[in-house]
C-alpha positions in Angstrom: 13.8 153.4 84.0 16.0 149.9 85.2 16.8 149.4 88.7 20.1 147.9 89.1 20.5 146.0 92.1 24.2 145.8 93.8 25.0 142.6 95.3 28.6 142.0 97.2 30.5 139.2 95.5 30.4 136.9 98.5 27.0 137.3 99.3 26.2 136.1 95.4 28.5 133.2 95.6 26.2 132.5 98.5 23.0 132.7 97.1 24.3 130.9 94.3 25.2 128.0 96.6 21.8 127.7 98.4 19.9 127.9 95.2 22.4 124.7 93.8 21.7 122.9 97.3 17.7 123.3 96.9 17.4 122.2 93.3 19.8 119.2 93.8 18.0 118.3 97.4 14.5 118.0 95.7 15.7 114.8 94.2 15.4 115.3 90.1 11.7 115.2 90.8 11.0 111.6 90.6 7.8 110.3 92.1 9.1 106.8 92.4 11.1 106.4 96.3 14.4 104.0 95.8 14.3 100.7 97.7 16.8 100.4 100.3 19.8 98.0 99.8 19.9 95.2 102.2 22.7 95.0 104.6 25.9 93.0 103.9 28.7 92.2 106.1 28.5 91.8 109.9 25.3 90.3 111.1 22.1 92.4 112.5 21.5 94.0 115.2 18.3 92.6 116.8 17.0 91.0 120.0 14.6 88.7 117.7 14.9 85.6 116.0 11.6 84.2 114.0 11.1 80.8 113.1 9.2 80.1 110.1 9.0 77.2 107.8 12.1 78.5 105.9 14.3 78.3 108.8 15.6 80.9 111.5 15.5 84.3 110.4 17.7 86.4 111.1 20.6 83.2 111.4 23.2 85.6 112.9 22.6 88.3 115.3 24.5 90.8 117.1 23.5 92.1 120.9 25.2 93.7 123.5 26.1 91.9 126.8 23.7 91.6 129.2 20.7 91.2 126.7 18.3 88.5 125.9 17.3 87.4 122.5 13.4 86.5 122.1 12.7 83.6 119.9 9.2 83.8 118.0 7.8 80.5 116.5 5.7 81.4 113.7 5.8 78.1 112.0 3.0 75.7 112.1 5.0 73.4 113.8 6.7 73.2 117.1 10.5 73.6 117.4 12.9 72.7 120.5 15.7 75.6 120.1 19.0 75.1 121.8 22.6 75.6 122.3 25.4 73.7 120.5 26.7 71.4 120.8 24.1 68.7 119.9 22.9 67.0 122.0 25.0 68.4 125.2 23.7 71.9 124.8 26.5 73.1 127.1 28.0 76.4 125.1 25.7 79.1 126.0 23.2 77.8 128.8 20.9 80.4 128.6 20.0 79.7 125.2 18.2 76.3 127.0 15.8 78.5 128.5 13.9 78.4 124.9 12.9 75.1 124.9 10.3 73.5 122.9 8.2 76.5 121.2 4.5 75.5 119.9 3.3 77.2 117.0 2.4 80.8 117.7 4.8 80.7 121.4 7.8 83.1 121.8 10.2 82.5 124.7 13.5 84.8 126.1 16.7 83.2 126.5 18.4 84.1 129.8 20.4 87.1 130.1 23.4 86.9 127.9 26.4 88.6 130.0 29.7 87.4 128.6 31.1 88.7 125.1 31.2 85.4 123.1 29.4 83.6 120.4 26.6 81.1 121.6 25.5 78.7 118.3 21.7 77.5 118.3 19.9 74.7 116.6 16.8 72.9 117.0 17.3 69.8 118.8 14.7 67.7 117.2 16.6 68.5 113.6 20.1 69.1 114.6 21.3 68.5 111.2 18.9 71.4 109.2 21.1 74.3 108.7 17.9 76.4 108.1 17.3 76.3 112.0 20.7 76.8 113.0 22.4 80.2 113.8 24.5 82.1 116.3 24.5 85.1 118.8 27.6 87.2 118.8 27.4 88.9 122.5 29.6 91.8 122.8 
């Protein structure tokens, strides 16, 4: 004796859709996670700039008005971070609070309250583009 199950057409379509979603969301059985794609386009949103032997990273950041930025010196030599232009350092005085950072030292800028772009550089190496960058305040 065979039992026949009667399923309304609308319910059958819903079951088929749920099964299709469940099968495709499993990822096809691959056990290797995909690598994230590095961001392109606008500056990264962060509050930290790290100084390495290879330069400042990231060189371009975007922050909200009223935020401070932390500069961290992970290089083996000291860096004297200042606002542009060199040697006046007048564009963004809040950046001049960073000043001389010994290896392993970190310091925050003042509050960056006005929407604008603040460019920075290493005062002792003003033409080294690896140690230059910009902070976009929105």
